[in-house]
C-alpha angles and dihedrals in degrees: 000000000000091000091054091045093054094042097052101032114048117223112266126218089208133022091175124142096259106022129055119173137164115253116286096010098102135033112245093231091056091048089052091050092049090049089051093049092045093051093047092050091049092049093049103033106018094236123121122211115199131191124202115183117181131176088223139003086218093229096314118128111246093233091050089050092050093049091049093044093047093056087080094049126094115230137280098052144138121210122200110194132188127186100186102192093046091045090231123150126171144161117219123183142177120258117283098035097089093106098042095077139011106246094181093053093048092049095040115126089214112108095221093050113027124073102194114026097051089057094043092052096049112126090218108095094209092069093067135160099294097066092044095052093040089051093048095044090049091049092052092048093046094049092049091047091050092049089052093045091244126143116215118208091196094054117125098181112074101064092039094049093048092052092047091047092053092048090051091049091051094047096045091042091052093048091046092048091049092050091048090049092051091046093050092046091053091047091054092046093051096038 
């Protein structure tokens, strides 16, 4: 019996209520933080946010997996799913949650917009899967909380996002100012 159990059901790092991940995909501290955020959101807004991170979907389409997995979930819910080998990432949700978070922004590959894919596609190995999924999970939870006028004590996103936004403004402002300076200098030289 145990042999069959281990052969057909891969060991999970977490069998928590909100996070389920194959062994070695996620750091336990990050899983604990996501569980904390998920529970606080559920207590304050009545919406559950789940994360399923698998090394492989084993040939199953991610949308088919999400539909099958979500049959066991009570609504309202959001499901963030990663199939690492297939490089598939998706967010699936129950009806009525379309306006509580911006799925396209969260899944955007653009560094100034997306919260998961830019970190997953980093060439630096130290970034890894854990920060990307923690960042994305936090973004989903924070957006839902904001749409429901709820403040989460366990949130990690707001201070982090504000700092990153200011750094982006400074960098883009500096580059824009430099380009304007070069343009004006060339105009004076030619004129």
